[in-house]
ROKOL-342061 format. One line per field, with one value per residue (C-alpha): residue number from 1; x, y, z; residue in one letter. Coordinates in steps of 0.1 Angstrom, whole numbers. Example, Ala and Ser with C-alpha at 12.3 -4.5 7.8 and 13.67 -1.06 7.14 Angstrom:
2
num = 1/2
xx = 123/137
yy = -45/-11
zz = 78/71
residu = a/s
END
This chain:
414
num = 1/2/3/4/5/6/7/8/9/10/11/12/13/14/15/16/17/18/19/20/21/22/23/24/25/26/27/28/29/30/31/32/33/34/35/36/37/38/39/40/41/42/43/44/45/46/47/48/49/50/51/52/53/54/55/56/57/58/59/60/61/62/63/64/65/66/67/68/69/70/71/72/73/74/75/76/77/78/79/80/81/82/83/84/85/86/87/88/89/90/91/92/93/94/95/96/97/98/99/100/101/102/103/104/105/106/107/108/109/110/111/112/113/114/115/116/117/118/119/120/121/122/123/124/125/126/127/128/129/130/131/132/133/134/135/136/137/138/139/140/141/142/143/144/145/146/147/148/149/150/151/152/153/154/155/156/157/158/159/160/161/162/163/164/165/166/167/168/169/170/171/172/173/174/175/176/177/178/179/180/181/182/183/184/185/186/187/188/189/190/191/192/193/194/195/196/197/198/199/200/201/202/203/204/205/206/207/208/209/210/211/212/213/214/215/216/217/218/219/220/221/222/223/224/225/226/227/228/229/230/231/232/233/234/235/236/237/238/239/240/241/242/243/244/245/246/247/248/249/250/251/252/253/254/255/256/257/258/259/260/261/262/263/264/265/266/267/268/269/270/271/272/273/274/275/276/277/278/279/280/281/282/283/284/285/286/287/288/289/290/291/292/293/294/295/296/297/298/299/300/301/302/303/304/305/306/307/308/309/310/311/312/313/314/315/316/317/318/319/320/321/322/323/324/325/326/327/328/329/330/331/332/333/334/335/336/337/338/339/340/341/342/343/344/345/346/347/348/349/350/351/352/353/354/355/356/357/358/359/360/361/362/363/364/365/366/367/368/369/370/371/372/373/374/375/376/377/378/379/380/381/382/383/384/385/386/387/388/389/390/391/392/393/394/395/396/397/398/399/400/401/402/403/404/405/406/407/408/409/410/411/412/413/414
xx = -194/-209/-207/-221/-207/-224/-201/-220/-193/-177/-149/-127/-126/-102/-117/-116/-148/-137/-103/-120/-143/-115/-92/-121/-130/-95/-89/-121/-111/-77/-95/-114/-147/-166/-170/-187/-187/-213/-201/-207/-181/-176/-174/-137/-128/-106/-122/-109/-125/-146/-162/-195/-203/-236/-232/-221/-222/-232/-218/-240/-232/-230/-216/-196/-181/-192/-198/-202/-233/-256/-294/-327/-348/-320/-296/-324/-328/-291/-291/-319/-302/-269/-286/-304/-273/-252/-273/-254/-253/-250/-252/-229/-242/-221/-237/-273/-286/-271/-289/-269/-267/-268/-302/-315/-301/-320/-352/-349/-337/-344/-324/-292/-282/-252/-248/-217/-221/-191/-206/-200/-222/-238/-260/-274/-308/-310/-307/-333/-357/-352/-359/-395/-382/-352/-370/-386/-352/-332/-356/-345/-309/-299/-268/-252/-215/-201/-165/-160/-178/-186/-202/-222/-233/-245/-265/-281/-290/-304/-318/-322/-310/-274/-243/-212/-180/-155/-129/-117/-89/-54/-28/-2/25/21/30/55/76/75/109/116/123/156/143/116/137/147/173/154/141/173/176/180/143/135/151/141/171/176/163/186/193/216/221/197/205/226/238/224/186/161/130/101/65/38/2/-21/-56/-77/-62/-94/-116/-113/-123/-91/-73/-45/-54/-48/-14/-5/-12/10/39/55/59/73/98/108/121/132/139/153/120/99/62/53/17/0/-35/-55/-65/-54/-17/-14/-45/-31/0/-16/-16/21/48/64/98/84/65/94/94/61/64/32/33/-2/-21/2/-2/-7/29/41/18/33/68/59/47/78/100/85/98/63/29/3/-35/-50/-86/-113/-143/-166/-143/-157/-125/-92/-79/-48/-38/-38/-18/8/11/15/44/60/55/51/16/4/-34/-62/-80/-112/-129/-125/-88/-82/-98/-76/-45/-54/-61/-27/-6/1/3/3/-29/-34/-64/-86/-84/-57/-26/-6/-11/-2/30/40/35/53/83/87/84/109/134/130/141/137/100/95/110/89/57/68/73/41/21/36/24/-10/-18/-18/-54/-65/-48/-71/-62/-82/-108/-116/-122/-146/-166/-167/-182/-210/-216/-218/-242/-267/-264/-266/-298/-311/-322/-299/-302/-330/-349/-378/-408/-436/-459/-468/-432/-421/-449/-443/-408/-414/-392/-411/-396/-373/-384/-360/-330/-310
yy = -20/5/-10/3/-12/-7/-8/-14/-2/32/39/56/25/-2/-36/-66/-58/-22/-34/-60/-35/-9/-34/-48/-14/-5/-38/-32/4/-8/-32/-2/-5/25/20/39/29/42/41/57/83/114/148/152/117/120/97/82/97/66/67/86/94/82/103/98/63/53/24/-6/-40/-66/-101/-99/-65/-29/-19/17/17/41/34/53/75/100/72/56/88/90/54/62/93/75/47/71/91/60/42/10/-22/-41/-33/-52/-51/-63/-76/-71/-88/-62/-30/-10/7/-28/-36/-2/-7/-40/-23/7/-7/-33/-49/-69/-72/-92/-97/-108/-123/-120/-129/-163/-167/-202/-191/-158/-155/-119/-130/-157/-132/-107/-131/-119/-84/-94/-119/-93/-76/-108/-121/-92/-104/-120/-138/-145/-148/-160/-153/-187/-220/-209/-176/-197/-221/-191/-178/-212/-220/-186/-171/-200/-201/-207/-189/-194/-192/-166/-157/-123/-110/-98/-81/-108/-89/-59/-79/-102/-73/-51/-43/-57/-30/-34/-25/-51/-80/-107/-134/-160/-142/-126/-95/-118/-127/-96/-112/-148/-156/-182/-185/-192/-185/-161/-138/-109/-76/-66/-102/-102/-98/-122/-133/-110/-120/-100/-92/-69/-60/-38/-40/-33/-59/-91/-114/-103/-124/-101/-110/-147/-138/-117/-146/-168/-143/-150/-187/-177/-152/-178/-199/-170/-140/-121/-123/-92/-88/-61/-50/-29/-16/10/7/12/1/3/-18/-44/-50/-46/-84/-88/-88/-53/-67/-81/-51/-37/-68/-55/-27/-10/5/21/23/16/24/-3/0/-5/-33/-51/-43/-56/-89/-92/-87/-108/-143/-155/-139/-149/-147/-156/-145/-162/-162/-143/-147/-158/-156/-142/-116/-108/-145/-142/-109/-126/-156/-132/-116/-150/-148/-181/-181/-195/-191/-203/-233/-215/-232/-202/-200/-237/-233/-204/-223/-254/-275/-266/-272/-235/-225/-239/-241/-241/-247/-217/-195/-217/-196/-227/-243/-210/-207/-243/-239/-206/-216/-248/-229/-202/-229/-246/-224/-252/-255/-218/-217/-247/-229/-197/-216/-235/-204/-185/-212/-216/-179/-175/-187/-155/-131/-105/-119/-150/-136/-105/-127/-149/-119/-103/-136/-133/-97/-106/-135/-113/-83/-102/-90/-73/-37/-15/-10/15/27/5/27/1/21/-9/-19/17/24/-8/3/40/47/78/103/127/164/179/182/162
zz = -350/-325/-290/-258/-225/-192/-161/-128/-104/-98/-124/-98/-74/-87/-92/-114/-132/-140/-152/-174/-190/-195/-212/-233/-245/-254/-271/-292/-300/-312/-336/-351/-333/-319/-281/-254/-217/-193/-157/-123/-114/-93/-110/-103/-117/-149/-175/-207/-238/-243/-208/-202/-165/-152/-121/-85/-70/-35/-14/-12/5/-23/-25/7/-1/-5/-41/-53/-75/-93/-92/-93/-116/-125/-134/-155/-174/-181/-193/-217/-230/-235/-254/-276/-284/-290/-316/-307/-328/-295/-258/-234/-198/-169/-137/-148/-116/-93/-83/-107/-142/-157/-144/-154/-189/-192/-180/-202/-236/-262/-290/-292/-255/-242/-205/-186/-151/-128/-94/-78/-48/-44/-14/-25/-8/-21/-57/-52/-35/-63/-91/-98/-102/-123/-146/-170/-175/-179/-205/-228/-229/-262/-250/-217/-208/-174/-166/-150/-145/-109/-121/-146/-119/-98/-127/-135/-99/-90/-122/-146/-182/-192/-204/-224/-203/-215/-189/-180/-203/-197/-218/-212/-230/-208/-177/-194/-207/-176/-161/-126/-100/-82/-47/-50/-62/-37/-36/-55/-85/-99/-120/-150/-146/-166/-196/-189/-167/-140/-105/-76/-39/-22/-51/-53/-69/-40/-32/4/1/13/-7/-15/-12/-30/-22/-41/-29/-7/28/46/28/48/19/1/28/40/77/68/53/83/107/86/84/118/109/75/90/116/87/65/88/58/38/31/23/-2/0/-27/-21/-2/34/70/72/110/115/90/111/145/151/142/169/169/159/127/114/96/74/58/32/22/-13/-12/-45/-74/-111/-137/-147/-111/-105/-135/-122/-88/-102/-123/-92/-64/-57/-47/-52/-25/-31/3/-7/15/-8/-31/-61/-94/-113/-100/-124/-102/-105/-143/-141/-118/-142/-171/-153/-146/-109/-90/-74/-41/-37/-15/-29/-39/-67/-90/-82/-87/-122/-131/-119/-138/-107/-91/-122/-129/-92/-57/-37/1/23/24/56/70/80/90/56/39/59/53/15/14/33/12/-20/-10/-2/-35/-64/-90/-80/-82/-117/-128/-116/-134/-167/-164/-155/-184/-208/-193/-191/-229/-230/-211/-235/-251/-286/-276/-251/-273/-303/-283/-271/-306/-319/-294/-304/-341/-334/-316/-339/-372/-389/-357/-353/-333/-296/-286/-256/-247/-255/-246/-223/-201/-196/-188/-165/-145/-136/-134/-165/-175/-199/-181/-185/-160/-183/-157
residu = x/x/x/x/x/x/x/x/x/x/x/x/x/x/x/x/x/x/x/x/x/x/x/x/x/x/x/x/x/x/x/x/x/x/x/x/x/x/x/x/x/x/x/x/x/x/x/x/x/x/x/x/x/x/x/x/x/x/x/x/x/x/x/x/x/x/x/x/x/x/x/x/x/x/x/x/x/x/x/x/x/x/x/x/x/x/x/x/x/x/x/x/x/x/x/x/x/x/x/x/x/x/x/x/x/x/x/x/x/x/x/x/x/x/x/x/x/x/x/x/x/x/x/x/x/x/x/x/x/x/x/x/x/x/x/x/x/x/x/x/x/x/x/x/x/x/x/x/x/x/x/x/x/x/x/x/x/x/x/x/x/x/x/x/x/x/x/x/x/x/x/x/x/x/x/x/x/x/x/x/x/x/x/x/x/x/x/x/x/x/x/x/x/x/x/x/x/x/x/x/x/x/x/x/x/x/x/x/x/x/x/x/x/x/x/x/x/x/x/x/x/x/x/x/x/x/x/x/x/x/x/x/x/x/x/x/x/x/x/x/x/x/x/x/x/x/x/x/x/x/x/x/x/x/x/x/x/x/x/x/x/x/x/x/x/x/x/x/x/x/x/x/x/x/x/x/x/x/x/x/x/x/x/x/x/x/x/x/x/x/x/x/x/x/x/x/x/x/x/x/x/x/x/x/x/x/x/x/x/x/x/x/x/x/x/x/x/x/x/x/x/x/x/x/x/x/x/x/x/x/x/x/x/x/x/x/x/x/x/x/x/x/x/x/x/x/x/x/x/x/x/x/x/x/x/x/x/x/x/x/x/x/x/x/x/x/x/x/x/x/x/x/x/x/x/x/x/x/x/x/x/x/x/x/x/x/x/x/x/x/x/x/x/x/x/x/x/x/x/x/x/x/x/x/x/x/x/x/x/x/x/x/x/x
END
């Protein structure tokens, strides 16, 4: 099958949607399908062979964050050229309701179109206001996927219609088989954890380490919740002064610890941006992974990655996080934006190795439903349904439709 996938966000800026699209494309390629991904990217960004650049992205406030998107006449021309050259059996657009390549692709093409909705925003006035503009494009979609029940609810309430829920996928084995890193191991998750060993206290790799807490996310994006974790940290360290917080992600490190007492700042270790391999090793090493996100999450891919690595998870009780964690069976939940609740839960867990091991085992069983072997098969079934007997994807050449949106043929050679 010839599959075109449209990524709305800049390829060079890490994010859950980009990771999902990358892993989906590589999974499909391993199965023998021909896949091309169209994504915004800077000229100097190294791209995998299956990714086609749609040009530079610009920062746009979107869903409580700042997304880097491509939009406009030049981007529309590039979409049309990519569709023409690809001769796809099916087009898979992500986030078609955002001002991005996905919406342009809906406007500019016709044929078997699948759309995945990632956003969870129950009070989006912008989406409601934009509905008259979005409706003609959304009507061209053959099948809709939502990554969670909460993303589906946002779609239904704001745009109408419905969607099948297929979660984000993860290569569970990649995280499960990662080797723990000795300098990141604490005294609860022992070196034997890399081979399915026991959990305990007072016996780290060096015999005298305290527990390690992990956080992965953009430091300077408040909704990722690092400020909440920083407010909880003094209480955690009062109970466990030998504990360490390992932070992986880009952002201003000095600003992140500015609210901590000076004597506690050396208990926070910033790792900066980490590779996929080191992210897996980090999650295989920490005694407790904390996800203090405050909102705007429709799924929680990092939770699935942590569960895949066998890390016990403590997360804010966002609806989407509770769903991923099976209502608290596969991970602990604490009251959102409540540092005191986070600190109390973290200190209790770090003092209870049996509870940590039980969470690790439950999470490892639960996470199998998110493996690409399952998720990829579900997505392929949708592709096959919409493509069966249909013509291939093509540019929408209807004069009235093209004139309405300014999608005139490009003669500039851009």
